[in-house]
MDAnalysis code that builds the backbone (N, CA, C; Angstrom):
import MDAnalysis as mda
import numpy as np

u = mda.Universe.empty(429, n_residues=143, atom_resindex=np.repeat(np.arange(143), 3), trajectory=True)
u.add_TopologyAttr("name", ["N", "CA", "C"] * 143)
u.add_TopologyAttr("resid", np.arange(1, 144))
u.add_TopologyAttr("resname", ["MET", "LYS", "LEU", "ARG", "VAL", "ILE", "LYS", "MET", "ILE", "PRO", "PHE", "ARG", "TRP", "ALA", "SER", "TRP", "ARG", "CYS", "GLU", "HIS", "VAL", "VAL", "GLY", "ARG", "SER", "LEU", "PHE", "LEU", "THR", "ALA", "CYS", "TRP", "ALA", "VAL", "GLY", "LEU", "CYS", "TRP", "SER", "SER", "GLY", "GLU", "GLN", "SER", "PHE", "ILE", "TYR", "ALA", "GLN", "LYS", "ALA", "SER", "GLN", "ALA", "VAL", "ASN", "SER", "GLY", "PRO", "SER", "HIS", "GLY", "THR", "ASN", "SER", "GLU", "LEU", "GLY", "ARG", "MET", "LEU", "PHE", "VAL", "SER", "SER", "CYS", "ALA", "GLY", "CYS", "HIS", "GLY", "LEU", "ASP", "GLY", "ARG", "GLY", "GLY", "GLU", "LYS", "GLY", "PRO", "ASN", "ILE", "ALA", "THR", "ARG", "PRO", "GLU", "ILE", "SER", "GLY", "ARG", "SER", "ASP", "ASP", "GLU", "ILE", "LEU", "ALA", "ILE", "LEU", "GLN", "ARG", "GLY", "VAL", "PRO", "GLY", "ALA", "GLY", "MET", "PRO", "ALA", "PHE", "SER", "ARG", "LEU", "GLY", "ASP", "LYS", "LYS", "LEU", "GLU", "ALA", "VAL", "VAL", "ARG", "HIS", "LEU", "ARG", "THR", "LEU", "GLN", "ASP"])
u.atoms.positions = np.array([
    [181.004, 156.283, 284.609],
    [179.705, 156.088, 284.033],
    [179.610, 154.646, 283.539],
    [178.526, 154.011, 283.912],
    [178.308, 152.619, 283.536],
    [177.452, 152.532, 282.277],
    [177.831, 151.687, 281.401],
    [177.029, 151.454, 280.205],
    [176.144, 150.240, 280.424],
    [174.949, 150.377, 279.989],
    [174.016, 149.257, 280.102],
    [174.027, 148.478, 278.801],
    [174.019, 147.198, 278.938],
    [173.969, 146.348, 277.765],
    [172.524, 145.890, 277.600],
    [171.986, 146.142, 276.461],
    [170.603, 145.742, 276.183],
    [170.647, 144.567, 275.234],
    [170.029, 143.507, 275.655],
    [169.977, 142.322, 274.811],
    [168.829, 142.493, 273.825],
    [169.097, 142.394, 272.569],
    [168.086, 142.603, 271.539],
    [167.761, 141.284, 270.864],
    [166.525, 141.152, 270.490],
    [166.078, 139.976, 269.760],
    [166.554, 140.132, 268.321],
    [167.095, 139.089, 267.734],
    [167.536, 139.196, 266.346],
    [166.394, 139.661, 265.451],
    [166.701, 140.541, 264.535],
    [165.694, 141.144, 263.673],
    [164.943, 140.091, 262.850],
    [165.663, 139.124, 262.328],
    [165.032, 138.117, 261.487],
    [163.940, 137.367, 262.251],
    [164.204, 136.976, 263.487],
    [163.228, 136.245, 264.283],
    [162.046, 137.137, 264.634],
    [162.315, 138.397, 264.999],
    [161.241, 139.322, 265.372],
    [160.323, 139.586, 264.186],
    [160.884, 139.779, 263.008],
    [160.035, 140.066, 261.863],
    [159.217, 138.834, 261.462],
    [159.781, 137.630, 261.595],
    [159.018, 136.421, 261.281],
    [157.820, 136.286, 262.209],
    [158.072, 136.533, 263.494],
    [156.980, 136.419, 264.457],
    [155.920, 137.482, 264.182],
    [156.356, 138.674, 263.868],
    [155.428, 139.755, 263.559],
    [154.604, 139.399, 262.312],
    [155.268, 138.896, 261.282],
    [154.556, 138.482, 260.075],
    [153.530, 137.399, 260.392],
    [153.914, 136.482, 261.238],
    [153.016, 135.390, 261.603],
    [151.763, 135.923, 262.297],
    [151.942, 136.818, 263.237],
    [150.809, 137.388, 263.979],
    [149.944, 138.240, 263.060],
    [150.576, 139.079, 262.262],
    [149.824, 139.942, 261.355],
    [149.105, 139.101, 260.299],
    [149.786, 138.092, 259.789],
    [149.158, 137.220, 258.793],
    [147.941, 136.516, 259.343],
    [148.053, 136.000, 260.550],
    [146.919, 135.325, 261.171],
    [145.774, 136.312, 261.405],
    [146.097, 137.517, 261.849],
    [145.067, 138.539, 262.087],
    [144.359, 138.900, 260.792],
    [145.141, 139.072, 259.724],
    [144.528, 139.398, 258.432],
    [143.646, 138.259, 257.940],
    [144.105, 137.031, 258.113],
    [143.310, 135.875, 257.692],
    [141.978, 135.830, 258.437],
    [142.029, 136.002, 259.759],
    [140.796, 135.964, 260.554],
    [139.871, 137.113, 260.188],
    [140.441, 138.294, 259.948],
    [139.624, 139.438, 259.556],
    [138.963, 139.192, 258.202],
    [139.710, 138.619, 257.275],
    [139.150, 138.328, 255.960],
    [138.024, 137.305, 256.065],
    [138.226, 136.280, 256.888],
    [137.167, 135.276, 257.072],
    [135.917, 135.899, 257.675],
    [136.118, 136.761, 258.645],
    [134.992, 137.441, 259.287],
    [134.259, 138.319, 258.270],
    [135.013, 139.062, 257.453],
    [134.399, 139.957, 256.468],
    [133.625, 139.170, 255.417],
    [134.196, 138.073, 254.947],
    [133.496, 137.250, 253.955],
    [132.219, 136.672, 254.560],
    [132.304, 136.197, 255.789],
    [131.115, 135.662, 256.449],
    [130.043, 136.717, 256.635],
    [130.462, 137.929, 256.999],
    [129.512, 139.016, 257.190],
    [128.849, 139.386, 255.875],
    [129.650, 139.518, 254.821],
    [129.088, 139.860, 253.513],
    [128.164, 138.756, 253.013],
    [128.555, 137.511, 253.216],
    [127.738, 136.397, 252.754],
    [126.397, 136.390, 253.470],
    [126.428, 136.551, 254.794],
    [125.164, 136.514, 255.535],
    [124.326, 137.748, 255.247],
    [124.953, 138.912, 255.057],
    [124.203, 140.119, 254.733],
    [123.548, 139.987, 253.374],
    [124.258, 139.418, 252.418],
    [123.688, 139.232, 251.092],
    [122.513, 138.287, 251.118],
    [122.618, 137.221, 251.897],
    [121.530, 136.256, 251.993],
    [120.311, 136.916, 252.627],
    [120.547, 137.705, 253.668],
    [119.445, 138.361, 254.351],
    [118.798, 139.396, 253.430],
    [119.613, 140.132, 252.665],
    [119.061, 141.105, 251.732],
    [118.192, 140.413, 250.703],
    [118.624, 139.252, 250.244],
    [117.841, 138.498, 249.270],
    [116.498, 138.095, 249.872],
    [116.513, 137.658, 251.133],
    [115.269, 137.270, 251.793],
    [114.353, 138.469, 251.930],
    [114.904, 139.625, 252.339],
    [114.085, 140.819, 252.465],
    [113.545, 141.265, 251.114],
    [114.346, 141.107, 250.050],
    [113.871, 141.478, 248.720],
    [112.702, 140.589, 248.317],
    [112.775, 139.292, 248.641],
    [111.654, 138.405, 248.332],
    [110.421, 138.814, 249.119],
    [110.598, 139.113, 250.404],
    [109.455, 139.504, 251.221],
    [108.876, 140.816, 250.736],
    [109.739, 141.732, 250.291],
    [109.247, 143.017, 249.802],
    [108.379, 142.818, 248.569],
    [108.808, 141.947, 247.659],
    [107.993, 141.732, 246.469],
    [106.690, 141.042, 246.826],
    [106.715, 140.155, 247.819],
    [105.480, 139.524, 248.260],
    [104.553, 140.557, 248.881],
    [105.128, 141.453, 249.697],
    [104.306, 142.455, 250.367],
    [103.719, 143.432, 249.362],
    [104.490, 143.807, 248.350],
    [103.998, 144.742, 247.356],
    [102.922, 144.092, 246.499],
    [103.103, 142.827, 246.155],
    [102.175, 142.163, 245.259],
    [100.924, 141.639, 245.948],
    [100.901, 141.644, 247.272],
    [99.733, 141.101, 247.948],
    [98.677, 142.178, 248.127],
    [97.442, 141.810, 247.923],
    [96.332, 142.717, 248.157],
    [96.093, 143.663, 247.000],
    [94.897, 144.238, 246.957],
    [94.567, 145.169, 245.884],
    [95.267, 146.505, 246.090],
    [95.538, 147.169, 244.999],
    [96.189, 148.473, 245.072],
    [95.120, 149.556, 245.159],
    [95.336, 150.504, 246.029],
    [94.381, 151.603, 246.191],
    [95.040, 152.931, 245.852],
    [95.899, 152.945, 244.866],
    [96.513, 154.179, 244.414],
    [97.605, 154.668, 245.343],
    [97.696, 155.985, 245.455],
    [98.794, 156.598, 246.196],
    [98.709, 156.344, 247.692],
    [97.487, 156.214, 248.243],
    [97.365, 155.924, 249.679],
    [97.977, 154.573, 250.018],
    [97.768, 153.596, 249.143],
    [98.341, 152.278, 249.362],
    [99.859, 152.352, 249.297],
    [100.377, 153.097, 248.335],
    [101.829, 153.251, 248.197],
    [102.398, 154.004, 249.397],
    [101.704, 155.036, 249.851],
    [102.152, 155.775, 251.026],
    [102.159, 154.871, 252.251],
    [101.112, 154.096, 252.428],
    [101.049, 153.177, 253.560],
    [102.145, 152.133, 253.512],
    [102.428, 151.615, 252.318],
    [103.485, 150.626, 252.161],
    [104.844, 151.243, 252.478],
    [105.087, 152.439, 251.960],
    [106.378, 153.100, 252.220],
    [106.553, 153.401, 253.702],
    [105.513, 153.873, 254.357],
    [105.592, 154.156, 255.796],
    [105.787, 152.871, 256.593],
    [105.109, 151.806, 256.180],
    [105.265, 150.527, 256.863],
    [106.701, 150.027, 256.723],
    [107.242, 150.112, 255.520],
    [108.614, 149.656, 255.280],
    [109.602, 150.469, 256.109],
    [109.422, 151.792, 256.164],
    [110.387, 152.632, 256.868],
    [110.203, 152.636, 258.386],
    [108.984, 152.428, 258.869],
    [108.737, 152.550, 260.305],
    [108.455, 151.236, 261.023],
    [107.902, 150.257, 260.325],
    [107.431, 149.037, 260.993],
    [108.218, 147.781, 260.630],
    [108.668, 147.711, 259.376],
    [109.279, 146.479, 258.868],
    [110.570, 146.119, 259.591],
    [111.256, 147.092, 260.149],
    [112.484, 146.787, 260.875],
    [112.249, 145.843, 262.039],
    [111.087, 145.919, 262.650],
    [110.758, 145.039, 263.779],
    [109.816, 143.903, 263.372],
    [108.819, 144.217, 262.551],
    [107.768, 143.248, 262.232],
    [107.990, 142.503, 260.919],
    [109.042, 142.847, 260.178],
    [109.289, 142.213, 258.888],
    [108.499, 142.890, 257.790],
    [109.000, 142.810, 256.571],
    [108.332, 143.465, 255.442],
    [106.952, 142.899, 255.163],
    [106.756, 141.635, 255.493],
    [105.446, 141.028, 255.256],
    [104.575, 141.038, 256.512],
    [105.075, 141.623, 257.600],
    [104.302, 141.708, 258.840],
    [104.254, 140.430, 259.642],
    [104.977, 139.413, 259.225],
    [104.922, 138.114, 259.893],
    [105.945, 137.966, 261.013],
    [106.451, 139.066, 261.482],
    [107.360, 139.037, 262.623],
    [108.807, 139.145, 262.209],
    [109.584, 139.664, 263.135],
    [111.014, 139.819, 262.917],
    [111.752, 139.473, 264.191],
    [112.973, 139.972, 264.293],
    [113.768, 139.695, 265.480],
    [113.211, 140.408, 266.713],
    [112.609, 141.571, 266.508],
    [112.129, 142.359, 267.649],
    [110.622, 142.307, 267.829],
    [109.894, 142.392, 266.731],
    [108.446, 142.534, 266.819],
    [107.699, 141.259, 266.468],
    [106.476, 141.136, 266.993],
    [105.675, 139.928, 266.733],
    [105.024, 139.948, 265.352],
    [104.422, 138.839, 265.008],
    [103.665, 138.687, 263.778],
    [102.378, 139.506, 263.907],
    [102.218, 140.498, 263.042],
    [100.999, 141.318, 263.077],
    [100.124, 141.058, 261.854],
    [100.537, 140.135, 261.004],
    [99.776, 139.853, 259.790],
    [98.790, 138.706, 259.987],
    [99.192, 137.660, 260.706],
    [98.319, 136.486, 260.802],
    [97.851, 136.173, 262.219],
    [98.330, 136.876, 263.223],
    [97.868, 136.612, 264.591],
    [96.424, 137.063, 264.752],
    [95.552, 136.174, 265.203],
    [94.126, 136.533, 265.335],
    [93.880, 137.700, 266.291],
    [94.660, 137.797, 267.368],
    [94.426, 138.895, 268.312],
    [94.785, 140.259, 267.725],
    [95.572, 140.283, 266.664],
    [95.877, 141.545, 265.983],
    [94.879, 141.778, 264.848],
    [94.687, 140.770, 264.021],
    [93.788, 140.951, 262.869],
    [92.333, 141.131, 263.306],
    [91.980, 140.692, 264.507],
    [90.623, 140.854, 265.014],
    [90.344, 142.237, 265.580],
    [91.349, 143.046, 265.741],
    [91.146, 144.399, 266.273],
    [90.582, 145.320, 265.200],
    [89.869, 146.334, 265.654],
    [89.310, 147.312, 264.713],
    [90.425, 148.255, 264.243],
    [90.138, 148.963, 263.161],
    [91.108, 149.933, 262.646],
    [91.413, 151.011, 263.687],
    [90.390, 151.436, 264.427],
    [90.595, 152.468, 265.452],
    [91.498, 151.964, 266.584],
    [91.355, 150.695, 266.953],
    [92.218, 150.135, 268.000],
    [93.678, 150.069, 267.532],
    [93.875, 149.653, 266.299],
    [95.239, 149.590, 265.767],
    [95.810, 151.000, 265.627],
    [94.990, 151.941, 265.196],
    [95.427, 153.330, 265.092],
    [95.849, 153.867, 266.458],
    [95.102, 153.542, 267.493],
    [95.447, 153.983, 268.852],
    [96.779, 153.371, 269.301],
    [97.010, 152.113, 268.949],
    [98.285, 151.471, 269.299],
    [99.429, 152.169, 268.582],
    [99.226, 152.505, 267.318],
    [100.277, 153.202, 266.569],
    [100.545, 154.591, 267.144],
    [99.489, 155.271, 267.583],
    [99.659, 156.620, 268.133],
    [100.355, 156.611, 269.479],
    [99.960, 155.696, 270.364],
    [100.497, 155.674, 271.733],
    [101.673, 154.733, 271.914],
    [101.773, 153.703, 271.060],
    [102.814, 152.703, 271.229],
    [102.444, 151.728, 272.336],
    [103.337, 150.796, 272.593],
    [103.171, 149.833, 273.683],
    [104.492, 149.836, 274.448],
    [104.629, 150.762, 275.425],
    [105.915, 150.928, 276.098],
    [106.433, 149.658, 276.774],
    [105.563, 148.874, 277.378],
    [106.001, 147.660, 278.056],
    [106.542, 146.606, 277.107],
    [106.092, 146.648, 275.849],
    [106.532, 145.665, 274.866],
    [107.661, 146.193, 273.989],
    [108.010, 147.464, 274.149],
    [109.106, 148.034, 273.373],
    [108.685, 148.685, 272.070],
    [107.379, 148.805, 271.838],
    [106.928, 149.460, 270.607],
    [106.802, 150.954, 270.849],
    [107.480, 151.767, 270.031],
    [107.408, 153.224, 270.218],
    [106.107, 153.797, 269.674],
    [105.787, 154.995, 270.107],
    [104.624, 155.715, 269.589],
    [104.999, 156.375, 268.268],
    [104.059, 156.399, 267.335],
    [104.298, 157.019, 266.031],
    [103.347, 158.180, 265.791],
    [102.904, 158.839, 266.859],
    [101.956, 159.942, 266.724],
    [102.551, 161.099, 265.916],
    [103.861, 161.213, 265.861],
    [104.510, 162.288, 265.116],
    [104.212, 162.222, 263.616],
    [103.801, 161.028, 263.139],
    [103.489, 160.881, 261.712],
    [102.155, 161.528, 261.345],
    [101.257, 161.669, 262.302],
    [99.945, 162.260, 262.031],
    [98.916, 161.189, 261.688],
    [97.663, 161.549, 261.855],
    [96.572, 160.596, 261.684],
    [96.447, 160.070, 260.254],
    [96.599, 160.927, 259.253],
    [96.424, 160.500, 257.858],
    [97.459, 159.439, 257.484],
    [98.699, 159.652, 257.855],
    [99.749, 158.679, 257.519],
    [99.551, 157.382, 258.298],
    [99.152, 157.493, 259.549],
    [98.920, 156.283, 260.337],
    [97.737, 155.490, 259.797],
    [96.715, 156.181, 259.309],
    [95.585, 155.487, 258.692],
    [96.040, 154.751, 257.431],
    [96.963, 155.339, 256.682],
    [97.506, 154.671, 255.496],
    [98.284, 153.416, 255.903],
    [99.002, 153.486, 257.030],
    [99.730, 152.317, 257.527],
    [98.747, 151.213, 257.924],
    [97.648, 151.587, 258.570],
    [96.630, 150.602, 258.967],
    [96.035, 149.939, 257.724],
    [95.747, 150.744, 256.680],
    [95.203, 150.159, 255.443],
    [96.203, 149.191, 254.816],
    [97.494, 149.548, 254.849],
    [98.494, 148.624, 254.300],
    [98.568, 147.355, 255.140],
    [98.495, 147.495, 256.454],
    [98.506, 146.326, 257.324],
    [97.335, 145.414, 256.991],
    [96.190, 145.974, 256.702],
    [95.017, 145.153, 256.340],
    [95.270, 144.379, 255.043],
    [95.995, 144.974, 254.092],
    [96.307, 144.235, 252.866],
    [97.249, 143.068, 253.166],
    [98.145, 143.242, 254.137],
    [99.033, 142.152, 254.524],
    [98.269, 141.043, 255.253],
    [97.196, 141.408, 255.936],
    [96.418, 140.443, 256.703],
    [95.472, 139.624, 255.821],
    [95.168, 140.126, 254.621],
    [94.242, 139.391, 253.733],
    [94.893, 138.185, 253.130],
])
């Protein structure tokens, strides 16, 4: 029976190299995490400013205005921004003349059916009353 001789790397050298690789990985991960937290915090601050601007703009019409604002924030602001001036996905719907010039019924129809070619989903599941509240809130952003 033949014995095989296995050449092994000295433990001290292997552990140093392992520490070096793990240390570098941890350093890069920490830098990435700090950068992510820093940019997320900055973005949250910007959204908080826009939210206060959106809430403070326009006259308040009681609970319908609050309902419209809440629905806009939860359904529209992700694409169009809290102030309606556009985001990463959706266009500016607050100051664009081709949007602000449309009637309430036209905007309501867009909300109900969506714009499939542009990537806007239909929100008919919310019902007419809630969509009308969203249109009223959009009008306050447009003023």
